Backbone as JSON Lines, residues from 0, in Angstrom:
{"i":0,"aa":"M","n":[-89.35,-64.99,-42.54],"ca":[-90.64,-64.34,-42.55],"c":[-91.68,-65.17,-41.81]}
{"i":1,"aa":"S","n":[-91.53,-66.47,-41.83],"ca":[-92.47,-67.35,-41.15],"c":[-92.51,-67.06,-39.65]}
{"i":2,"aa":"D","n":[-91.36,-66.81,-39.03],"ca":[-91.31,-66.5,-37.61],"c":[-92.07,-65.21,-37.3]}
{"i":3,"aa":"L","n":[-91.92,-64.21,-38.17],"ca":[-92.61,-62.95,-37.98],"c":[-94.12,-63.14,-38.12]}
{"i":4,"aa":"R","n":[-94.53,-63.93,-39.09],"ca":[-95.96,-64.2,-39.28],"c":[-96.54,-64.91,-38.05]}
{"i":5,"aa":"E","n":[-95.78,-65.85,-37.5],"ca":[-96.23,-66.56,-36.3],"c":[-96.36,-65.61,-35.12]}
{"i":6,"aa":"L","n":[-95.4,-64.7,-34.97],"ca":[-95.46,-63.71,-33.9],"c":[-96.7,-62.83,-34.06]}
{"i":7,"aa":"Y","n":[-96.96,-62.4,-35.29],"ca":[-98.14,-61.58,-35.57],"c":[-99.41,-62.34,-35.21]}
{"i":8,"aa":"Q","n":[-99.49,-63.6,-35.6],"ca":[-100.67,-64.4,-35.3],"c":[-100.86,-64.55,-33.79]}
{"i":9,"aa":"E","n":[-99.77,-64.74,-33.07],"ca":[-99.84,-64.87,-31.62],"c":[-100.37,-63.6,-30.98]}
{"i":10,"aa":"L","n":[-99.9,-62.45,-31.45],"ca":[-100.35,-61.17,-30.89],"c":[-101.84,-60.95,-31.19]}
{"i":11,"aa":"I","n":[-102.27,-61.27,-32.39],"ca":[-103.69,-61.14,-32.74],"c":[-104.53,-62.07,-31.87]}
{"i":12,"aa":"L","n":[-104.1,-63.31,-31.71],"ca":[-104.83,-64.25,-30.86],"c":[-104.89,-63.78,-29.41]}
{"i":13,"aa":"D","n":[-103.79,-63.25,-28.92],"ca":[-103.75,-62.75,-27.55],"c":[-104.76,-61.63,-27.35]}
{"i":14,"aa":"H","n":[-104.77,-60.67,-28.28],"ca":[-105.69,-59.53,-28.15],"c":[-107.14,-59.92,-28.42]}
{"i":15,"aa":"S","n":[-107.36,-61.0,-29.17],"ca":[-108.75,-61.42,-29.41],"c":[-109.28,-62.24,-28.24]}
{"i":16,"aa":"K","n":[-108.43,-63.02,-27.62],"ca":[-108.86,-63.84,-26.48],"c":[-108.87,-63.06,-25.17]}
{"i":17,"aa":"R","n":[-107.95,-62.1,-25.05],"ca":[-107.84,-61.28,-23.84],"c":[-107.77,-59.8,-24.24]}
{"i":18,"aa":"P","n":[-108.87,-59.28,-24.8],"ca":[-108.84,-57.9,-25.27],"c":[-108.61,-56.91,-24.12]}
{"i":19,"aa":"R","n":[-107.88,-55.88,-24.43],"ca":[-107.6,-54.82,-23.47],"c":[-108.66,-53.73,-23.62]}
{"i":20,"aa":"N","n":[-108.89,-53.01,-22.55],"ca":[-109.72,-51.81,-22.55],"c":[-111.17,-52.07,-22.95]}
{"i":21,"aa":"V","n":[-111.71,-53.18,-22.49],"ca":[-113.12,-53.48,-22.73],"c":[-113.94,-52.82,-21.63]}
{"i":22,"aa":"G","n":[-114.97,-52.15,-22.03],"ca":[-115.86,-51.5,-21.06],"c":[-116.35,-50.17,-21.57]}
{"i":23,"aa":"T","n":[-117.05,-49.47,-20.72],"ca":[-117.61,-48.17,-21.08],"c":[-116.86,-47.07,-20.35]}
{"i":24,"aa":"L","n":[-117.08,-45.85,-20.79],"ca":[-116.52,-44.67,-20.13],"c":[-117.66,-43.66,-19.94]}
{"i":25,"aa":"E","n":[-118.0,-43.39,-18.71],"ca":[-119.06,-42.42,-18.43],"c":[-118.66,-41.04,-18.95]}
{"i":26,"aa":"G","n":[-119.6,-40.4,-19.61],"ca":[-119.37,-39.03,-20.09],"c":[-118.47,-38.92,-21.29]}
{"i":27,"aa":"A","n":[-118.04,-40.04,-21.84],"ca":[-117.13,-40.01,-22.98],"c":[-117.91,-39.88,-24.29]}
{"i":28,"aa":"R","n":[-117.22,-39.45,-25.33],"ca":[-117.8,-39.48,-26.67],"c":[-117.93,-40.95,-27.05]}
{"i":29,"aa":"Q","n":[-118.95,-41.27,-27.83],"ca":[-119.12,-42.66,-28.22],"c":[-119.76,-42.75,-29.59]}
{"i":30,"aa":"A","n":[-119.53,-43.89,-30.22],"ca":[-120.15,-44.19,-31.51],"c":[-120.29,-45.69,-31.62]}
{"i":31,"aa":"A","n":[-121.3,-46.11,-32.39],"ca":[-121.55,-47.54,-32.61],"c":[-121.13,-47.9,-34.03]}
{"i":32,"aa":"G","n":[-120.66,-49.13,-34.19],"ca":[-120.25,-49.6,-35.5],"c":[-120.75,-51.01,-35.75]}
{"i":33,"aa":"H","n":[-120.93,-51.33,-37.03],"ca":[-121.47,-52.64,-37.39],"c":[-120.87,-53.07,-38.72]}
{"i":34,"aa":"N","n":[-120.43,-54.32,-38.77],"ca":[-119.96,-54.94,-40.01],"c":[-120.96,-56.04,-40.34]}
{"i":35,"aa":"P","n":[-121.94,-55.76,-41.2],"ca":[-122.98,-56.75,-41.46],"c":[-122.49,-58.03,-42.12]}
{"i":36,"aa":"L","n":[-121.38,-57.98,-42.84],"ca":[-120.88,-59.18,-43.5],"c":[-120.35,-60.21,-42.5]}
{"i":37,"aa":"C","n":[-119.74,-59.73,-41.44],"ca":[-119.13,-60.63,-40.46],"c":[-119.96,-60.71,-39.17]}
{"i":38,"aa":"G","n":[-120.82,-59.71,-38.97],"ca":[-121.62,-59.68,-37.76],"c":[-120.99,-58.92,-36.61]}
{"i":39,"aa":"D","n":[-119.84,-58.3,-36.85],"ca":[-119.17,-57.53,-35.8],"c":[-120.03,-56.32,-35.42]}
{"i":40,"aa":"K","n":[-120.19,-56.11,-34.11],"ca":[-120.9,-54.94,-33.6],"c":[-120.11,-54.43,-32.4]}
{"i":41,"aa":"L","n":[-119.88,-53.13,-32.36],"ca":[-119.18,-52.58,-31.22],"c":[-119.55,-51.14,-30.99]}
{"i":42,"aa":"V","n":[-119.24,-50.69,-29.79],"ca":[-119.36,-49.29,-29.41],"c":[-117.97,-48.87,-28.93]}
{"i":43,"aa":"V","n":[-117.51,-47.74,-29.44],"ca":[-116.21,-47.2,-29.03],"c":[-116.47,-45.97,-28.17]}
{"i":44,"aa":"Y","n":[-115.78,-45.89,-27.06],"ca":[-115.86,-44.76,-26.14],"c":[-114.5,-44.08,-26.12]}
{"i":45,"aa":"V","n":[-114.5,-42.76,-26.17],"ca":[-113.24,-42.04,-26.15],"c":[-113.37,-40.8,-25.28]}
{"i":46,"aa":"D","n":[-112.47,-40.69,-24.33],"ca":[-112.42,-39.54,-23.43],"c":[-111.35,-38.59,-23.95]}
{"i":47,"aa":"V","n":[-111.79,-37.45,-24.43],"ca":[-110.87,-36.45,-24.98],"c":[-110.93,-35.21,-24.09]}
{"i":48,"aa":"R","n":[-109.78,-34.83,-23.58],"ca":[-109.68,-33.6,-22.78],"c":[-108.51,-32.79,-23.28]}
{"i":49,"aa":"D","n":[-108.76,-31.5,-23.48],"ca":[-107.73,-30.58,-23.99],"c":[-107.15,-31.08,-25.3]}
{"i":50,"aa":"G","n":[-108.0,-31.69,-26.12],"ca":[-107.59,-32.15,-27.45],"c":[-106.78,-33.43,-27.46]}
{"i":51,"aa":"V","n":[-106.66,-34.09,-26.3],"ca":[-105.85,-35.3,-26.2],"c":[-106.74,-36.47,-25.75]}
{"i":52,"aa":"V","n":[-106.54,-37.63,-26.38],"ca":[-107.27,-38.83,-25.98],"c":[-106.69,-39.32,-24.65]}
{"i":53,"aa":"R","n":[-107.49,-39.2,-23.62],"ca":[-107.05,-39.63,-22.28],"c":[-107.31,-41.11,-22.07]}
{"i":54,"aa":"D","n":[-108.42,-41.6,-22.66],"ca":[-108.77,-43.0,-22.49],"c":[-109.62,-43.42,-23.68]}
{"i":55,"aa":"A","n":[-109.58,-44.7,-24.0],"ca":[-110.4,-45.26,-25.06],"c":[-110.76,-46.68,-24.67]}
{"i":56,"aa":"R","n":[-112.02,-47.01,-24.88],"ca":[-112.49,-48.35,-24.56],"c":[-113.51,-48.78,-25.61]}
{"i":57,"aa":"F","n":[-113.85,-50.05,-25.55],"ca":[-114.86,-50.56,-26.47],"c":[-115.6,-51.7,-25.81]}
{"i":58,"aa":"R","n":[-116.78,-51.97,-26.36],"ca":[-117.54,-53.15,-25.95],"c":[-118.29,-53.63,-27.18]}
{"i":59,"aa":"G","n":[-118.58,-54.9,-27.2],"ca":[-119.32,-55.46,-28.31],"c":[-118.9,-56.88,-28.6]}
{"i":60,"aa":"E","n":[-119.35,-57.35,-29.75],"ca":[-119.06,-58.71,-30.18],"c":[-118.46,-58.65,-31.57]}
{"i":61,"aa":"G","n":[-117.47,-59.51,-31.79],"ca":[-116.87,-59.53,-33.12],"c":[-115.96,-60.72,-33.3]}
{"i":62,"aa":"C","n":[-115.52,-60.88,-34.51],"ca":[-114.58,-61.94,-34.84],"c":[-113.22,-61.63,-34.21]}
{"i":63,"aa":"A","n":[-112.3,-62.56,-34.34],"ca":[-110.97,-62.39,-33.73],"c":[-110.26,-61.15,-34.26]}
{"i":64,"aa":"I","n":[-110.34,-60.91,-35.56],"ca":[-109.66,-59.75,-36.15],"c":[-110.27,-58.45,-35.64]}
{"i":65,"aa":"S","n":[-111.59,-58.37,-35.62],"ca":[-112.28,-57.17,-35.15],"c":[-111.95,-56.87,-33.7]}
{"i":66,"aa":"T","n":[-112.01,-57.89,-32.87],"ca":[-111.73,-57.72,-31.44],"c":[-110.27,-57.33,-31.21]}
{"i":67,"aa":"A","n":[-109.35,-58.0,-31.88],"ca":[-107.93,-57.68,-31.73],"c":[-107.65,-56.26,-32.21]}
{"i":68,"aa":"S","n":[-108.26,-55.87,-33.31],"ca":[-108.05,-54.52,-33.84],"c":[-108.54,-53.46,-32.86]}
{"i":69,"aa":"A","n":[-109.73,-53.66,-32.28],"ca":[-110.26,-52.71,-31.31],"c":[-109.36,-52.63,-30.08]}
{"i":70,"aa":"S","n":[-108.88,-53.77,-29.62],"ca":[-108.0,-53.82,-28.46],"c":[-106.69,-53.08,-28.72]}
{"i":71,"aa":"L","n":[-106.07,-53.4,-29.84],"ca":[-104.81,-52.74,-30.21],"c":[-105.01,-51.25,-30.44]}
{"i":72,"aa":"M","n":[-106.12,-50.88,-31.05],"ca":[-106.41,-49.48,-31.32],"c":[-106.52,-48.68,-30.03]}
{"i":73,"aa":"T","n":[-107.25,-49.22,-29.04],"ca":[-107.43,-48.47,-27.8],"c":[-106.09,-48.24,-27.1]}
{"i":74,"aa":"E","n":[-105.19,-49.17,-27.23],"ca":[-103.85,-48.98,-26.65],"c":[-103.06,-47.92,-27.42]}
{"i":75,"aa":"A","n":[-103.21,-47.94,-28.75],"ca":[-102.4,-47.08,-29.61],"c":[-102.79,-45.6,-29.55]}
{"i":76,"aa":"V","n":[-104.05,-45.29,-29.23],"ca":[-104.49,-43.9,-29.33],"c":[-104.36,-43.11,-28.03]}
{"i":77,"aa":"R","n":[-104.19,-43.76,-26.93],"ca":[-104.07,-43.06,-25.65],"c":[-102.88,-42.1,-25.67]}
{"i":78,"aa":"G","n":[-103.15,-40.89,-25.19],"ca":[-102.09,-39.88,-25.08],"c":[-101.82,-39.14,-26.37]}
{"i":79,"aa":"R","n":[-102.55,-39.43,-27.42],"ca":[-102.36,-38.76,-28.7],"c":[-103.43,-37.68,-28.89]}
{"i":80,"aa":"S","n":[-103.06,-36.67,-29.65],"ca":[-104.04,-35.65,-30.0],"c":[-105.0,-36.22,-31.03]}
{"i":81,"aa":"A","n":[-106.14,-35.58,-31.18],"ca":[-107.12,-36.02,-32.18],"c":[-106.48,-36.02,-33.57]}
{"i":82,"aa":"A","n":[-105.65,-35.04,-33.87],"ca":[-104.97,-34.98,-35.17],"c":[-104.01,-36.15,-35.34]}
{"i":83,"aa":"E","n":[-103.3,-36.5,-34.28],"ca":[-102.39,-37.65,-34.34],"c":[-103.16,-38.95,-34.53]}
{"i":84,"aa":"V","n":[-104.31,-39.08,-33.87],"ca":[-105.14,-40.27,-34.02],"c":[-105.63,-40.37,-35.46]}
{"i":85,"aa":"H","n":[-106.07,-39.25,-36.03],"ca":[-106.53,-39.26,-37.41],"c":[-105.4,-39.68,-38.36]}
{"i":86,"aa":"A","n":[-104.21,-39.14,-38.14],"ca":[-103.06,-39.49,-38.99],"c":[-102.72,-40.97,-38.84]}
{"i":87,"aa":"L","n":[-102.79,-41.5,-37.62],"ca":[-102.52,-42.92,-37.4],"c":[-103.59,-43.77,-38.1]}
{"i":88,"aa":"F","n":[-104.84,-43.34,-38.02],"ca":[-105.91,-44.05,-38.72],"c":[-105.64,-44.07,-40.22]}
{"i":89,"aa":"E","n":[-105.22,-42.97,-40.78],"ca":[-104.93,-42.9,-42.22],"c":[-103.79,-43.86,-42.59]}
{"i":90,"aa":"R","n":[-102.72,-43.89,-41.78],"ca":[-101.6,-44.81,-42.04],"c":[-102.05,-46.26,-41.92]}
{"i":91,"aa":"F","n":[-102.83,-46.55,-40.88],"ca":[-103.33,-47.9,-40.67],"c":[-104.22,-48.32,-41.84]}
{"i":92,"aa":"H","n":[-105.15,-47.47,-42.21],"ca":[-106.08,-47.8,-43.29],"c":[-105.34,-48.02,-44.6]}
{"i":93,"aa":"A","n":[-104.36,-47.18,-44.89],"ca":[-103.57,-47.35,-46.11],"c":[-102.81,-48.67,-46.08]}
{"i":94,"aa":"A","n":[-102.32,-49.05,-44.92],"ca":[-101.55,-50.3,-44.8],"c":[-102.43,-51.53,-44.97]}
{"i":95,"aa":"V","n":[-103.65,-51.51,-44.4],"ca":[-104.49,-52.7,-44.5],"c":[-105.23,-52.81,-45.83]}
{"i":96,"aa":"T","n":[-105.31,-51.7,-46.56],"ca":[-105.98,-51.74,-47.86],"c":[-104.99,-51.73,-49.02]}
{"i":97,"aa":"G","n":[-103.69,-51.67,-48.72],"ca":[-102.67,-51.63,-49.76],"c":[-102.48,-52.97,-50.46]}
{"i":98,"aa":"A","n":[-101.62,-52.95,-51.43],"ca":[-101.3,-54.16,-52.18],"c":[-100.71,-55.21,-51.24]}
{"i":99,"aa":"P","n":[-101.06,-56.48,-51.44],"ca":[-100.59,-57.53,-50.53],"c":[-99.07,-57.62,-50.41]}
{"i":100,"aa":"D","n":[-98.35,-57.22,-51.46],"ca":[-96.89,-57.32,-51.41],"c":[-96.2,-55.99,-51.1]}
{"i":101,"aa":"A","n":[-96.98,-54.96,-50.79],"ca":[-96.4,-53.64,-50.48],"c":[-95.67,-53.69,-49.14]}
{"i":102,"aa":"D","n":[-94.6,-52.91,-49.05],"ca":[-93.87,-52.8,-47.8],"c":[-94.72,-52.08,-46.76]}
{"i":103,"aa":"V","n":[-94.56,-52.47,-45.52],"ca":[-95.27,-51.85,-44.4],"c":[-94.25,-51.19,-43.5]}
{"i":104,"aa":"D","n":[-94.5,-49.95,-43.14],"ca":[-93.61,-49.25,-42.22],"c":[-94.04,-49.61,-40.79]}
{"i":105,"aa":"A","n":[-93.52,-50.73,-40.32],"ca":[-93.9,-51.25,-39.01],"c":[-93.52,-50.28,-37.89]}
{"i":106,"aa":"E","n":[-92.49,-49.5,-38.1],"ca":[-92.08,-48.55,-37.06],"c":[-93.15,-47.49,-36.84]}
{"i":107,"aa":"Q","n":[-93.76,-47.02,-37.92],"ca":[-94.81,-46.0,-37.79],"c":[-96.11,-46.58,-37.23]}
{"i":108,"aa":"L","n":[-96.36,-47.84,-37.5],"ca":[-97.6,-48.46,-37.04],"c":[-97.47,-49.13,-35.68]}
{"i":109,"aa":"G","n":[-96.27,-49.48,-35.28],"ca":[-96.1,-50.18,-34.02],"c":[-96.8,-51.53,-34.05]}
{"i":110,"aa":"K","n":[-97.45,-51.89,-32.95],"ca":[-98.12,-53.19,-32.85],"c":[-99.25,-53.34,-33.88]}
{"i":111,"aa":"L","n":[-99.77,-52.22,-34.36],"ca":[-100.86,-52.29,-35.34],"c":[-100.43,-52.98,-36.62]}
{"i":112,"aa":"A","n":[-99.14,-53.05,-36.87],"ca":[-98.62,-53.7,-38.08],"c":[-99.03,-55.16,-38.15]}
{"i":113,"aa":"V","n":[-99.34,-55.77,-37.02],"ca":[-99.73,-57.18,-37.04],"c":[-101.01,-57.41,-37.84]}
{"i":114,"aa":"L","n":[-101.8,-56.38,-38.0],"ca":[-103.08,-56.52,-38.7],"c":[-102.98,-56.31,-40.2]}
{"i":115,"aa":"T","n":[-101.81,-55.96,-40.7],"ca":[-101.69,-55.67,-42.13],"c":[-101.81,-56.91,-43.0]}
{"i":116,"aa":"G","n":[-101.72,-58.08,-42.42],"ca":[-101.9,-59.31,-43.18],"c":[-103.31,-59.46,-43.75]}
{"i":117,"aa":"V","n":[-104.28,-58.7,-43.22],"ca":[-105.65,-58.8,-43.71],"c":[-105.78,-58.3,-45.14]}
{"i":118,"aa":"R","n":[-104.82,-57.53,-45.6],"ca":[-104.93,-57.01,-46.98],"c":[-104.89,-58.14,-48.0]}
{"i":119,"aa":"R","n":[-104.43,-59.31,-47.6],"ca":[-104.47,-60.48,-48.48],"c":[-105.88,-61.07,-48.56]}
{"i":120,"aa":"Y","n":[-106.75,-60.65,-47.65],"ca":[-108.11,-61.16,-47.55],"c":[-109.07,-59.97,-47.49]}
{"i":121,"aa":"P","n":[-109.48,-59.44,-48.63],"ca":[-110.27,-58.2,-48.66],"c":[-111.5,-58.19,-47.74]}
{"i":122,"aa":"M","n":[-112.14,-59.31,-47.55],"ca":[-113.31,-59.34,-46.66],"c":[-112.92,-59.07,-45.21]}
{"i":123,"aa":"R","n":[-111.68,-59.36,-44.84],"ca":[-111.22,-59.16,-43.46],"c":[-110.79,-57.72,-43.19]}
{"i":124,"aa":"V","n":[-110.56,-56.96,-44.25],"ca":[-110.17,-55.55,-44.07],"c":[-111.25,-54.81,-43.29]}
{"i":125,"aa":"K","n":[-112.49,-55.11,-43.58],"ca":[-113.6,-54.45,-42.88],"c":[-113.62,-54.83,-41.4]}
{"i":126,"aa":"C","n":[-113.23,-56.04,-41.09],"ca":[-113.14,-56.47,-39.69],"c":[-112.07,-55.67,-38.96]}
{"i":127,"aa":"A","n":[-110.93,-55.49,-39.61],"ca":[-109.81,-54.79,-38.99],"c":[-110.05,-53.29,-38.88]}
{"i":128,"aa":"S","n":[-110.82,-52.73,-39.8],"ca":[-110.98,-51.27,-39.82],"c":[-112.25,-50.77,-39.13]}
{"i":129,"aa":"L","n":[-113.17,-51.66,-38.77],"ca":[-114.42,-51.23,-38.15],"c":[-114.19,-50.37,-36.91]}
{"i":130,"aa":"A","n":[-113.36,-50.81,-35.99],"ca":[-113.12,-50.04,-34.76],"c":[-112.57,-48.66,-35.07]}
{"i":131,"aa":"W","n":[-111.72,-48.59,-36.08],"ca":[-111.11,-47.3,-36.45],"c":[-112.14,-46.33,-37.03]}
{"i":132,"aa":"H","n":[-113.0,-46.83,-37.9],"ca":[-114.06,-45.97,-38.46],"c":[-115.0,-45.52,-37.34]}
{"i":133,"aa":"T","n":[-115.26,-46.4,-36.39],"ca":[-116.14,-46.07,-35.28],"c":[-115.48,-45.05,-34.36]}
{"i":134,"aa":"L","n":[-114.21,-45.21,-34.08],"ca":[-113.47,-44.23,-33.29],"c":[-113.5,-42.86,-33.97]}
{"i":135,"aa":"D","n":[-113.28,-42.85,-35.27],"ca":[-113.29,-41.6,-36.03],"c":[-114.66,-40.92,-35.89]}
{"i":136,"aa":"A","n":[-115.73,-41.69,-35.97],"ca":[-117.08,-41.14,-35.8],"c":[-117.27,-40.56,-34.4]}
{"i":137,"aa":"A","n":[-116.76,-41.26,-33.39],"ca":[-116.87,-40.77,-32.01],"c":[-116.11,-39.45,-31.85]}
{"i":138,"aa":"L","n":[-114.93,-39.37,-32.42],"ca":[-114.14,-38.14,-32.31],"c":[-114.82,-36.97,-33.02]}
{"i":139,"aa":"R","n":[-115.55,-37.26,-34.09],"ca":[-116.27,-36.22,-34.83],"c":[-117.65,-35.93,-34.25]}
{"i":140,"aa":"G","n":[-118.07,-36.71,-33.26],"ca":[-119.38,-36.52,-32.66],"c":[-120.53,-36.98,-33.56]}
{"i":141,"aa":"Q","n":[-120.26,-37.93,-34.42],"ca":[-121.27,-38.44,-35.35],"c":[-122.28,-39.29,-34.6]}
{"i":142,"aa":"D","n":[-123.57,-39.01,-34.81],"ca":[-124.63,-39.72,-34.11],"c":[-125.05,-41.02,-34.79]}
{"i":143,"aa":"E","n":[-124.95,-41.09,-36.09],"ca":[-125.4,-42.27,-36.82],"c":[-124.43,-43.42,-36.62]}
{"i":144,"aa":"S","n":[-124.96,-44.63,-36.64],"ca":[-124.13,-45.83,-36.52],"c":[-123.24,-45.97,-37.75]}
{"i":145,"aa":"V","n":[-122.01,-46.39,-37.54],"ca":[-121.07,-46.6,-38.61],"c":[-121.26,-48.01,-39.14]}
{"i":146,"aa":"S","n":[-121.25,-48.15,-40.46],"ca":[-121.36,-49.46,-41.08],"c":[-120.23,-49.61,-42.1]}
{"i":147,"aa":"T","n":[-119.71,-50.8,-42.21],"ca":[-118.66,-51.04,-43.2],"c":[-119.24,-51.26,-44.59]}
{"i":148,"aa":"E","n":[-120.56,-51.2,-44.73],"ca":[-121.22,-51.36,-46.03],"c":[-121.71,-50.03,-46.53]}
């Protein structure tokens, strides 16, 4: 298990130091999110055409977990329908808020499974889920800023 934990940590560090899909998308749906406990702030942009997420990006400042989560999320949602994205968000949220010793279906989560270790640290769950709540707001066209509080 130690080797798997190390691999997970490496992937999180990689995505936090070299986040993917950073930037804006002209004409895309967008929403802002804020985690006041950690200071994470971001804006998520999502280009949806014919009910499918064509592109997703983010910009902002955050801790390593928040940045890695946003980076991994933008990779995971491309090419999925809004319904598939919502279902993935539900699976992800259940996994990061579940019991620390609960089994994780890594196959269903893919690379997102690396973030499930935050469930051992309840304050970090908000860091990992901020981008997802913000993406959900963007998909719903919500104008108000999303807060984890």
